[in-house]
C-alpha positions in Angstrom: 123.5 -36.9 -23.9 121.0 -39.4 -22.5 119.1 -42.1 -24.3 115.4 -41.2 -24.7 112.5 -43.1 -26.1 110.0 -41.6 -28.6 108.0 -39.9 -25.7 111.1 -38.0 -24.5 111.3 -40.1 -21.4 114.6 -41.7 -20.4 115.0 -45.2 -22.1 115.3 -46.8 -18.7 111.7 -45.7 -17.9 110.2 -47.0 -21.2 107.3 -49.5 -20.7 108.4 -53.1 -21.0 106.9 -55.0 -23.9 105.1 -57.5 -21.7 103.7 -54.7 -19.5 100.8 -52.7 -21.1 100.7 -49.0 -20.7 98.5 -47.6 -18.0 95.4 -45.8 -19.4 92.8 -44.0 -17.4 89.9 -42.1 -18.8 87.0 -40.4 -16.9 83.9 -41.5 -18.8 81.4 -39.5 -16.7 81.1 -37.6 -13.4 78.0 -37.0 -11.4 76.4 -35.9 -8.2 74.8 -39.0 -6.6 73.5 -37.3 -3.5 73.7 -33.7 -2.2 72.3 -32.1 1.0 72.8 -28.7 2.6 71.3 -27.9 5.9 71.5 -24.3 7.2 70.9 -24.5 10.9 71.4 -20.7 11.3 68.5 -19.9 8.9 66.3 -22.5 10.7 67.0 -21.5 14.3 68.5 -18.1 14.1 72.0 -16.9 14.9 73.5 -18.2 18.1 73.8 -15.7 20.9 77.3 -14.2 21.3 80.2 -14.2 18.9 80.3 -16.9 16.2 83.6 -18.6 15.7 83.0 -21.4 13.2 84.8 -24.8 13.5 84.7 -26.9 10.4 85.2 -30.6 10.2 85.5 -32.7 7.0 84.9 -36.4 6.8 85.8 -38.4 3.7 84.9 -41.9 2.7 85.4 -43.8 -0.5 83.8 -46.6 -2.3 84.6 -48.4 -5.6 83.1 -51.2 -7.6 83.7 -52.9 -10.9 81.0 -52.3 -13.5 79.7 -55.0 -15.9 81.5 -53.4 -18.9 85.1 -54.6 -19.2 87.7 -52.2 -17.7 85.1 -49.9 -16.2 84.9 -48.9 -12.5 82.6 -46.6 -10.5 84.2 -44.6 -7.7 82.1 -42.7 -5.2 83.6 -40.0 -2.9 81.5 -39.1 0.1 82.2 -35.8 1.9 80.5 -34.6 5.0 81.4 -31.0 5.9 80.0 -29.8 9.2 80.4 -26.4 10.8 79.6 -25.5 14.4 80.2 -22.5 16.6 83.4 -23.0 18.7 81.8 -21.1 21.7 78.7 -23.3 22.3 79.1 -26.1 19.7 75.8 -25.1 18.2 75.5 -26.3 14.5 75.9 -23.7 11.7 75.6 -25.9 8.6 76.0 -29.4 7.3 76.9 -30.2 3.7 76.9 -33.8 2.5 78.0 -34.7 -1.0 78.3 -38.1 -2.7 80.2 -37.5 -6.0 80.9 -40.3 -8.4 82.9 -41.0 -11.5 83.0 -43.8 -14.0 86.5 -44.6 -15.1 88.0 -46.8 -17.8 91.2 -48.2 -16.4 93.6 -50.5 -18.3 97.1 -51.7 -17.8 97.0 -51.8 -14.0 98.0 -55.2 -12.5 95.1 -56.8 -10.5 97.0 -56.5 -7.2 97.4 -52.7 -7.7 93.8 -52.0 -8.9 92.3 -51.4 -5.5 94.8 -48.8 -4.4 94.7 -47.2 -7.8 90.9 -46.9 -7.7 90.9 -45.5 -4.1 93.8 -43.0 -4.6 94.1 -41.9 -8.2 90.4 -41.8 -9.2 89.3 -39.7 -6.1 92.3 -37.4 -6.8 90.9 -36.7 -10.3 87.4 -36.0 -8.9 88.5 -33.8 -6.0 88.7 -30.4 -7.8 85.1 -30.8 -8.8 84.0 -31.8 -5.3 85.8 -28.8 -3.9 84.1 -26.4 -6.2 80.6 -27.9 -5.5 81.2 -27.6 -1.7 82.4 -24.0 -2.1 79.4 -23.1 -4.2 77.0 -24.8 -1.7 78.4 -23.0 1.3 78.3 -19.7 -0.5 74.8 -20.2 -1.9 73.8 -21.3 1.7 74.6 -17.9 3.0 78.1 -18.5 4.4 81.5 -17.6 3.1 82.7 -20.1 0.5 84.5 -23.0 2.1 87.5 -24.1 0.0 88.5 -27.5 1.3 92.2 -28.2 1.7 93.5 -30.9 -0.6 92.9 -34.4 0.6 95.8 -36.8 1.0 94.2 -39.9 -0.5 97.3 -42.0 0.0 97.2 -41.4 3.8 93.4 -42.0 3.8 94.0 -45.3 2.0 96.7 -46.3 4.4 94.5 -45.5 7.4 91.7 -47.6 6.0 94.0 -50.6 5.4 95.4 -50.2 9.0 91.8 -50.0 10.4 90.8 -53.2 8.5 93.9 -55.1 9.7 93.1 -54.0 13.3 89.5 -55.2 13.0 90.6 -58.6 11.6 93.2 -59.1 14.3 91.9 -61.3 17.2 91.4 -59.3 20.4 93.8 -61.5 22.4 96.7 -61.2 19.9 99.3 -58.7 21.0 100.4 -55.8 18.8 103.7 -56.4 17.0 
C-alpha cells in the first residue's frame, strides 16, 4: 500500500508548505481580430486541377495586466492555402485569439514559459473550431488544424532570440 495525501496523489508529490499550489483560471476568451479572404471567389477557379497546400504560422504574445495575477495571452494564427500546381492563392485566414488568465503559484522565473505554453494550449481547441468554421463558411472543406506543439514553438523562439543576441563574429558552440 502506498502513502497518499488527501487528493489521492502519492505523498512524495504533495505540495511543499512553502510552495503555493499552482492555480490557473481562464477569466475570458475573445476574438481580437479575424479575417478571411477567399481568392477563388474573387478571381475564379484556377485553370487545371486544384491541389491545395496549406501552411499554418503561429505566433504568441503575453503581457501582465494591471490587476494582480492576471495575464493576457494572444495567439495569432495565419492559415494560407494555395494551389500546389501554380501556387495561386485559394484562401487566407488570419485569427488573433486572446484569453485573460488568472495565474497564481508559479515562480517568477517560470511564468514566461507557463504563459507561452500552457495558456495557448488551453485556447487552442477554440481556435481550431473557429478556423474550421471559417474555412467551411468560406466555401472550402473545413480545415481542422493539427495540434500545435507549444513547447517546441517556445524552444524555437528562445533559440531564435539567443541567435539574434549573439554577436556575428562569435563562433557557434
